C-alpha positions as CSV (number, residue, x, y, z in Angstrom):
1,X,167.7,58.0,100.6
2,X,168.0,54.2,101.0
3,X,166.1,51.5,99.3
4,X,162.4,51.9,100.3
5,X,161.1,48.8,98.5
6,X,159.3,46.5,101.0
7,X,161.0,43.2,101.5
8,X,159.3,40.4,99.4
9,X,157.4,42.9,97.2
10,X,158.1,42.7,93.5
11,X,159.9,45.6,91.8
12,X,156.7,46.6,90.1
13,X,155.5,48.0,93.4
14,X,152.6,47.2,95.7
15,X,150.0,48.0,93.1
16,X,151.4,45.1,90.9
17,X,150.1,42.8,93.6
18,X,146.6,44.3,93.2
19,X,146.5,44.2,89.4
20,X,145.0,40.9,88.2
21,X,147.1,39.1,85.5
22,X,145.6,37.0,82.8
23,X,143.5,34.3,84.2
24,X,144.6,30.8,83.4
25,X,142.2,29.0,81.0
26,X,140.0,26.3,82.4
27,X,140.4,22.7,81.5
28,X,137.2,22.9,79.4
29,X,138.4,25.8,77.5
30,X,141.8,24.2,76.8
31,X,140.0,21.1,75.6
32,X,137.8,23.1,73.3
33,X,140.8,24.8,71.8
34,X,142.5,21.5,71.3
35,X,139.4,20.1,69.6
36,X,139.2,23.1,67.2
37,X,142.9,22.8,66.3
38,X,142.4,19.1,65.7
39,X,139.5,19.8,63.4
40,X,141.5,22.4,61.5
41,X,144.3,20.0,61.0
42,X,142.0,17.3,59.9
43,X,140.3,19.7,57.4
44,X,143.7,20.7,56.0
45,X,144.7,17.0,55.7
46,X,141.4,16.2,53.9
47,X,141.7,19.1,51.5
48,X,145.4,18.6,50.8
49,X,146.3,19.1,47.2
50,X,143.2,21.1,46.3
51,X,144.3,23.9,44.0
52,X,142.5,26.5,46.2
53,X,144.2,25.3,49.4
54,X,147.6,25.1,47.7
55,X,147.1,28.8,46.5
56,X,146.2,29.8,50.1
57,X,149.2,28.0,51.6
58,X,151.5,29.6,49.0
59,X,150.2,33.1,49.8
60,X,150.5,32.4,53.5
61,X,154.1,31.3,53.2
62,X,155.0,34.4,51.1
63,X,153.3,36.8,53.6
64,X,154.9,35.0,56.5
65,X,158.3,35.6,54.9
66,X,157.4,39.2,54.1
67,X,156.4,39.8,57.7
68,X,159.8,38.5,58.9
69,X,161.7,40.8,56.5
70,X,159.4,43.8,57.1
71,X,158.4,43.8,60.8
72,X,155.5,45.9,61.7
73,X,151.8,45.9,62.3
74,X,150.6,45.9,58.6
75,X,152.8,43.0,57.6
76,X,151.7,41.0,60.7
77,X,148.1,41.6,60.0
78,X,148.5,40.5,56.4
79,X,150.3,37.4,57.6
80,X,147.6,36.6,60.2
81,X,144.8,36.9,57.6
82,X,146.7,34.7,55.2
83,X,147.2,32.0,57.7
84,X,143.6,32.1,58.8
85,X,142.5,31.9,55.2
86,X,144.3,28.5,54.9
87,X,142.0,27.1,57.6
88,X,139.0,28.8,56.2
89,X,139.6,27.5,52.8
90,X,140.3,23.9,54.0
91,X,137.0,23.9,56.0
92,X,135.1,25.3,53.0
93,X,136.5,22.5,50.8
94,X,135.6,19.8,53.4
95,X,132.1,21.2,53.9
96,X,131.4,21.8,50.2
97,X,131.0,25.6,50.2
98,X,132.2,26.1,46.7
99,X,131.5,29.9,46.6
100,X,133.7,30.4,49.7
101,X,136.4,28.2,48.2
102,X,136.5,30.4,45.1
103,X,136.6,33.5,47.2
104,X,139.6,32.2,49.2
105,X,141.3,31.2,46.1
106,X,140.9,34.5,44.4
107,X,142.0,36.5,47.5
108,X,145.1,34.4,47.9
109,X,146.0,34.5,44.3
110,X,145.4,38.3,44.2
111,X,147.8,38.7,47.1
112,X,150.4,36.6,45.3
113,X,150.0,38.7,42.1
114,X,150.2,42.0,44.1
115,X,153.5,40.8,45.6
116,X,154.8,39.8,42.2
117,X,153.9,43.4,40.9
118,X,155.7,44.8,44.0
119,X,158.9,42.8,43.3
120,X,158.9,44.0,39.7
121,X,158.5,47.6,40.7
122,X,161.3,47.4,43.2
123,X,163.7,46.8,40.3
124,X,162.7,50.0,38.5
125,X,160.1,51.2,36.1
126,X,158.3,48.3,34.5
127,X,158.5,48.4,30.7
128,X,157.4,46.3,27.7
129,X,160.8,44.6,27.8
130,X,160.3,43.8,31.5
131,X,157.0,42.2,30.8
132,X,158.4,40.3,27.8
133,X,161.1,38.8,30.0
134,X,158.6,37.3,32.5
135,X,158.6,33.6,33.1
136,X,155.4,31.8,31.9
137,X,154.0,31.3,35.4
138,X,154.4,34.9,36.4
139,X,152.9,36.1,33.2
140,X,149.8,33.9,33.6
141,X,149.4,35.1,37.2
142,X,149.6,38.8,36.2
143,X,147.3,38.3,33.2
144,X,144.8,36.8,35.5
145,X,145.2,39.7,38.0
146,X,144.7,42.3,35.3
147,X,142.0,40.5,33.3
148,X,140.3,41.6,31.2
149,X,142.5,44.7,31.0
150,X,146.0,44.8,29.6
151,X,148.8,43.4,31.8
152,X,150.8,46.6,31.4
153,X,148.0,48.6,33.0
154,X,149.0,47.0,36.4
155,X,152.0,49.3,36.4
156,X,152.5,53.1,36.6
157,X,152.8,54.7,33.2
158,X,155.9,56.7,32.2
159,X,156.0,60.4,33.4
160,X,157.8,63.4,32.1
161,X,160.3,65.5,34.2
162,X,157.3,67.4,35.7
163,X,155.7,64.2,36.9
164,X,152.9,64.3,34.3
165,X,151.8,61.1,32.7
166,X,153.1,61.0,29.1
167,X,150.5,58.7,27.6
168,X,147.3,58.8,29.6
169,X,145.0,55.9,29.9
170,X,141.3,56.1,29.0
171,X,138.6,53.5,29.2
172,X,135.5,53.8,27.1
173,X,132.4,52.0,28.3
174,X,129.8,51.0,25.7
175,X,132.5,51.6,23.1
176,X,130.5,50.5,20.1
177,X,132.3,50.6,16.7
178,X,134.4,53.5,17.9
179,X,133.0,57.0,17.4
180,X,134.7,58.4,20.5
181,X,137.9,56.6,19.8
182,X,138.0,57.8,16.2
183,X,137.5,61.3,17.5
184,X,140.5,60.9,19.8
185,X,142.9,59.0,17.6
186,X,142.0,59.9,14.0
187,X,140.6,63.4,14.3
188,X,142.6,64.9,17.2
189,X,145.7,62.6,16.9
190,X,145.7,62.4,20.7
191,X,148.4,60.2,22.2
192,X,146.3,58.3,24.6
193,X,146.1,54.6,25.5
194,X,142.4,53.6,24.9
195,X,140.7,50.4,26.1
196,X,137.0,50.0,25.2
197,X,134.3,47.6,26.5
198,X,131.2,46.6,24.7
199,X,128.7,43.7,24.7
200,X,127.9,43.8,21.0
201,X,130.1,41.2,19.3
202,X,129.7,42.9,15.9
203,X,130.6,46.3,17.2
204,X,133.7,44.9,18.9
205,X,134.7,43.1,15.7
206,X,134.4,46.4,13.8
207,X,136.4,48.4,16.4
208,X,139.1,45.8,16.5
209,X,139.3,45.7,12.7
210,X,139.7,49.5,12.9
211,X,142.8,49.1,15.2
212,X,141.2,49.7,18.6
213,X,141.7,47.6,21.7
214,X,138.2,46.6,22.8
215,X,137.0,44.0,25.3
216,X,133.9,42.0,24.5
217,X,132.1,42.0,27.8
218,X,129.1,43.3,29.7
219,X,130.1,46.4,31.6
220,X,128.1,45.3,34.6
221,X,130.0,42.0,34.8
222,X,133.4,43.7,35.3
223,X,135.1,45.0,38.4
224,X,135.4,48.8,38.5
225,X,137.9,48.4,41.4
226,X,140.3,46.3,39.3
227,X,144.0,46.9,40.1
228,X,144.5,47.4,36.4
229,X,142.5,50.7,36.6
230,X,144.6,52.4,39.2
231,X,146.4,54.6,36.7
232,X,143.4,55.5,34.5
233,X,143.1,59.2,33.8
234,X,139.7,59.4,32.2
235,X,136.6,57.4,31.7
236,X,134.0,57.9,28.9
237,X,130.6,56.3,28.9
238,X,127.9,56.2,26.1
239,X,125.1,54.1,27.6
240,X,122.3,53.0,25.2
241,X,119.9,55.8,24.7
242,X,116.8,53.9,23.4
243,X,115.1,54.0,26.8
244,X,115.2,57.8,26.8
245,X,115.0,58.9,23.2
246,X,111.6,60.3,22.0
247,X,111.6,58.0,19.0
248,X,111.4,55.0,21.2
249,X,109.0,54.0,23.9
250,X,110.8,56.2,26.4
251,X,110.3,53.9,29.4
252,X,113.4,55.4,31.1
253,X,111.5,58.7,31.3
254,X,108.6,57.2,33.4
255,X,108.4,58.7,36.9
256,X,108.9,55.3,38.6
257,X,111.9,54.5,36.5
258,X,113.5,57.9,37.3
259,X,112.9,57.4,41.0
260,X,114.5,53.9,40.9
261,X,117.5,55.1,39.0
262,X,118.0,58.0,41.5
263,X,117.9,55.7,44.4
264,X,120.5,53.4,42.9
265,X,122.7,56.5,42.2
266,X,122.5,57.3,45.9
267,X,123.2,53.7,46.9
268,X,126.3,53.7,44.6
269,X,127.6,56.8,46.3
270,X,127.2,55.1,49.7
271,X,128.8,51.9,48.5
272,X,131.8,53.9,47.3
273,X,132.1,55.7,50.7
274,X,131.3,59.3,49.4
275,X,128.2,60.2,51.4
276,X,129.0,63.4,53.3
277,X,129.4,62.9,57.1
278,X,130.6,65.7,59.4
279,X,131.7,63.2,62.0
280,X,134.3,61.6,59.8
281,X,138.0,62.7,59.5
282,X,137.8,62.8,55.7
283,X,134.2,64.2,55.6
284,X,132.6,61.0,54.3
285,X,130.7,58.1,55.9
286,X,132.3,54.7,55.7
287,X,131.5,52.5,52.7
288,X,128.0,50.9,53.1
289,X,129.3,47.4,52.5
290,X,127.1,46.7,49.5
291,X,128.7,45.0,46.6
292,X,128.3,46.5,43.1
293,X,126.0,43.6,42.1
294,X,123.9,44.4,45.2
295,X,123.8,48.1,44.2
296,X,122.7,47.3,40.7
297,X,120.1,44.6,41.7
298,X,117.1,46.9,42.0
299,X,117.5,48.0,38.4
300,X,116.2,44.7,37.2
301,X,112.8,46.0,38.1
302,X,112.9,48.5,35.2
303,X,110.6,47.9,32.2
304,X,113.6,48.8,30.0
305,X,116.7,47.7,31.8
306,X,118.9,49.7,29.4
307,X,117.8,52.8,31.3
308,X,119.5,51.4,34.4
309,X,122.9,51.6,32.7
310,X,123.0,55.3,33.5
311,X,123.9,54.2,37.0
312,X,127.3,53.1,35.6
313,X,128.1,56.7,35.2
314,X,128.4,57.0,39.0
315,X,129.4,53.4,39.8
316,X,132.6,53.3,37.8
317,X,134.3,56.6,38.6
318,X,133.4,56.5,42.3
319,X,134.4,52.8,42.6
320,X,137.8,53.6,41.0
321,X,138.3,56.5,43.4
322,X,137.2,54.4,46.4
323,X,139.9,51.8,45.6
324,X,142.8,54.0,44.4
325,X,141.7,57.6,45.1
326,X,144.4,59.6,43.2
327,X,144.5,59.0,39.5
328,X,141.2,59.6,37.8
329,X,140.9,63.2,36.4
330,X,137.7,63.3,34.3
331,X,134.6,61.5,33.3
332,X,132.6,62.2,30.1
333,X,129.1,60.9,29.1
334,X,127.1,60.9,25.9
335,X,123.3,60.2,26.1
336,X,120.0,61.1,24.5
337,X,119.2,64.8,24.4
338,X,115.9,63.7,26.1
339,X,117.7,62.4,29.2
340,X,115.6,63.4,32.2
341,X,117.0,66.4,34.0
342,X,116.5,64.7,37.4
343,X,119.0,62.0,36.4
344,X,121.6,64.4,35.1
345,X,121.3,66.6,38.2
346,X,121.6,63.6,40.5
347,X,124.8,62.4,38.8
348,X,126.4,65.8,39.0
349,X,125.3,66.3,42.6
350,X,127.0,63.0,43.7
351,X,130.1,63.7,41.7
352,X,130.4,67.2,43.1
353,X,129.9,65.8,46.6
354,X,132.7,63.4,46.0
355,X,135.1,66.2,45.1
356,X,134.7,66.8,41.4
357,X,135.3,70.5,41.1
358,X,133.6,71.2,37.8
359,X,130.6,69.7,36.0
360,X,129.1,70.9,32.8
361,X,126.8,69.7,30.0
362,X,125.9,70.6,26.4
363,X,123.3,69.5,23.8
364,X,125.2,69.3,20.6
365,X,124.1,68.5,17.0
366,X,126.6,66.7,14.8
367,X,125.6,68.7,11.7
368,X,127.1,71.8,13.4
369,X,130.5,70.0,13.5
370,X,130.6,69.1,9.9
371,X,128.6,65.9,9.8
372,X,126.3,65.1,6.9
373,X,123.5,64.1,9.3
374,X,121.7,65.6,12.3
375,X,122.5,63.8,15.6
376,X,121.4,65.7,18.7
377,X,122.9,64.3,21.8
378,X,123.5,65.4,25.5
379,X,127.2,65.5,26.5
380,X,128.2,65.7,30.2
381,X,131.6,66.1,31.7
382,X,133.0,66.3,35.3
383,X,136.6,67.2,36.2
384,X,138.6,66.2,39.3
385,X,142.1,67.4,38.3
386,X,143.6,70.7,39.4
387,X,143.0,72.5,36.1
388,X,139.7,73.5,34.8
389,X,138.7,73.2,31.1
390,X,139.7,76.3,29.1
391,X,139.1,75.3,25.4
392,X,135.8,76.4,23.9
393,X,134.0,73.7,22.0
394,X,131.9,76.1,20.0
395,X,133.2,76.4,16.4
396,X,134.5,79.9,15.5
397,X,132.6,79.7,12.2
398,X,130.0,77.4,10.5
399,X,131.3,74.2,9.2
400,X,130.7,73.5,5.5
401,X,127.3,71.9,4.8
402,X,127.4,68.4,3.3
403,X,124.2,67.0,1.9
404,X,122.9,63.5,1.8
405,X,123.2,63.5,-2.0
406,X,126.8,64.6,-1.9
407,X,127.7,61.7,0.5
408,X,126.0,59.0,-1.6
409,X,126.9,60.5,-5.0
410,X,123.4,61.3,-6.2
411,X,122.7,64.2,-8.5
412,X,120.9,67.3,-7.3
413,X,117.1,67.1,-7.1
414,X,116.8,63.5,-6.0
415,X,114.3,62.4,-3.3
416,X,115.0,59.8,-0.6
417,X,112.4,57.1,0.0
418,X,112.8,55.9,3.6
419,X,110.8,52.7,3.1
420,X,112.2,51.4,-0.1
421,X,111.3,52.1,-3.8
422,X,107.6,53.0,-3.8
423,X,105.7,55.0,-6.4
424,X,104.9,58.6,-5.7
425,X,101.4,59.8,-5.0
426,X,100.7,62.3,-7.8
427,X,98.6,64.4,-5.5
428,X,101.1,64.8,-2.7
429,X,104.4,64.1,-4.5
430,X,105.3,61.8,-1.6
431,X,105.9,58.1,-1.6
432,X,102.9,55.9,-1.0
433,X,103.1,54.1,2.3
434,X,106.4,55.6,3.3
435,X,108.3,58.8,4.1
436,X,110.3,60.8,1.6
437,X,112.6,63.9,1.8
438,X,114.9,65.9,-0.3
439,X,118.5,64.5,-0.6
440,X,119.8,68.1,-1.1
441,X,120.3,68.7,2.6
442,X,121.9,66.9,5.5
443,X,120.3,63.7,6.5
444,X,118.0,63.3,9.5
445,X,119.4,61.3,12.4
446,X,120.7,57.9,11.2
447,X,118.8,54.9,12.6
448,X,119.1,51.2,11.9
449,X,116.4,51.3,9.2
450,X,118.5,53.6,7.0
451,X,119.9,50.7,5.1
452,X,116.5,50.6,3.2
453,X,116.6,54.2,2.0
454,X,116.5,54.4,-1.8
455,X,116.6,56.9,-4.6
456,X,113.0,57.7,-5.7
457,X,113.9,57.7,-9.4
458,X,116.3,54.8,-9.7
459,X,115.6,52.6,-6.7
460,X,119.3,52.7,-5.8
461,X,119.9,51.7,-2.2
462,X,122.6,53.3,-0.1
463,X,125.6,51.3,1.1
464,X,127.0,50.7,4.6
465,X,130.0,52.9,3.6
466,X,127.5,55.7,2.8
467,X,125.7,55.2,6.2
468,X,129.1,55.4,8.0
469,X,130.1,58.6,6.2
470,X,126.7,60.2,7.0
471,X,127.6,59.7,10.7
472,X,131.2,60.9,10.3
473,X,133.2,57.7,9.7
474,X,135.6,57.4,6.8
475,X,134.3,55.6,3.7
476,X,136.8,52.7,4.2
477,X,135.9,52.1,7.9
478,X,135.9,48.3,8.4
479,X,132.3,47.5,9.4
480,X,131.9,43.9,10.6
481,X,129.1,41.6,11.3
482,X,129.3,38.5,13.6
483,X,126.7,35.8,13.0
484,X,124.7,34.4,10.2
485,X,123.9,36.3,7.0
486,X,125.1,39.6,5.8
487,X,124.0,41.5,8.9
488,X,122.9,44.5,6.9
489,X,120.6,45.9,9.7
490,X,123.2,45.0,12.4
491,X,126.0,47.1,10.9
492,X,123.6,49.9,10.2
493,X,122.6,49.8,13.9
494,X,126.3,50.1,14.8
495,X,126.5,53.3,12.9
496,X,123.2,54.5,14.3
497,X,124.4,54.0,17.9
498,X,127.9,55.6,17.4
499,X,129.0,59.0,18.6
500,X,129.8,61.3,15.7
501,X,133.7,61.4,15.6
502,X,133.7,65.2,14.9
503,X,131.6,65.9,18.0
504,X,133.8,63.6,20.0
505,X,136.8,65.6,18.8
506,X,135.2,68.8,20.1
507,X,134.3,67.4,23.4
508,X,137.6,65.8,24.0
509,X,139.4,68.9,22.7
510,X,137.8,70.8,25.6
511,X,138.4,68.0,28.2
512,X,142.0,67.4,27.2
513,X,142.9,71.0,26.5
514,X,143.6,70.5,22.8
515,X,143.3,74.1,21.6
516,X,143.4,73.3,17.8
517,X,140.6,70.7,17.9
518,X,138.6,72.8,15.4
519,X,141.4,73.0,12.8
520,X,142.0,69.3,13.1
521,X,138.3,68.6,12.8
522,X,138.0,70.7,9.7
523,X,140.9,68.7,8.1
524,X,139.1,65.5,9.0
525,X,135.8,66.7,7.5
526,X,137.6,67.6,4.3
527,X,139.2,64.2,4.2
528,X,135.9,62.3,4.4
529,X,133.6,64.7,2.5
530,X,136.1,66.6,0.2
531,X,134.8,70.0,1.4
532,X,137.0,73.1,2.1
533,X,139.1,72.8,5.2
534,X,138.4,76.4,6.2
535,X,135.1,78.2,6.7
536,X,133.4,79.5,3.5
537,X,133.3,83.0,5.1
538,X,137.1,83.0,5.3
539,X,137.4,81.9,1.7
540,X,135.1,84.8,0.6
541,X,137.2,87.2,2.7
542,X,140.4,85.9,1.1
543,X,139.0,86.3,-2.4
544,X,137.8,89.8,-1.7
545,X,141.2,90.7,-0.2
546,X,143.0,89.5,-3.3
547,X,140.7,91.4,-5.6
548,X,141.3,94.6,-3.7
549,X,145.0,94.1,-3.6
550,X,145.3,93.4,-7.4
551,X,142.6,95.8,-8.6
552,X,140.9,93.0,-10.6
553,X,138.7,90.1,-9.9
554,X,140.4,86.8,-9.2
555,X,139.4,83.4,-10.6
556,X,137.4,81.4,-8.1
């Protein structure tokens, strides 16, 4: 067949004549565009030299270069946003919108830091030597990007030949003096990289003196979506328990408080993007758009704001997953044994809905794990990794019993006066105006007022080293006080707030799959109390076996 195209008709066919092309802009529209461009240029000129604008311009230049070297839609979008940010920042500077200026500055600097990380990773695994060789400007940039977390946490940890992280990273919120960390490092000997966070300057000083890396900060002021948290394997939280414990006012157990905390837990799940939604490809609704400060805001209405810190149990793990989504394996929580069941159930329900395959909880008493004082606490754990916990945290046999008197070095038969040295009432045998109890049994739960406990006969007062050992810390643990005076009550409060290290060892033994946690815990108990490292029942069995084998009694 010959050429059937109609003479004078474009090659696109007749229909191309019927399809309208882009309409030319009117003179008014063109004038409006020119005016906006002139205003943008004027704003950039006016703001020239401002640190925030310089940062935005630097980031825009880097992303423009990156888009040239890596053509494609993502790079072009990053470039477009960076260029638009320059104008946005300039206008904000010119108009005095300081909050927006800071936002532009932080976003641009974050992009520049992310690109610096990418360039380092392109050269191979980032090591301590790599970081030591950084120039001063790059180091300052990456330290800002990671802050307040360690700069090395911006980069992937070393893995073994099976792809498993060799030294896992763990963050401990509400770290205190270090009960959980002592359990991990000193009792279990676990090779983990721990970073703690705590608001109490004294507790931070104590933990740092004990060799732990602890950040002095309010947990609620930090960003749970920090890029430095992308390789964290586990998160442990021990929020203050005073709002729930029966010995306090218990304002966290009021119905109104519970309802408010439950609503914030739900809002946190929505903010992280883990509310179930059948119409979504991934099964979840889009993130609600609320900031974490906005999620937390209603908690200010609580009579005891410490109760609201239980919301961090859901905020941190879900925020980390929302940003990075592939590294976090487990979360562990310690709280008062009187924590309302509604709050525990809500936390577990939201974690389960977000893909955590196993949740479990136990109420444990420290005295059953070798401590010389009772401390009944609720422990919760949730697992997201492929493997489920398999190590039993119930001791195979009773731990040796250590009494209060044995810890403080008193002879048998002494009585503790809990309100100082007061004469005994001859009719009751108890101290007048105060409580008293036998020292020949484990202590009751340690509280901040324990520093005033004395021997009823001599008036001898117990020391901070004694208080720490009652809880499960070594006698030489470096308790510190920040501020005026000796801080006797403050350091006693640190011990009162701490998790018993032996119980921490049991819980982490299960979570981390450390099968010999009990043996290691018994060795630790022997070290701080000088008691047998094996159960008394086994000692008796060994003696009996030796007697039967030799035919005569053996010396004990």
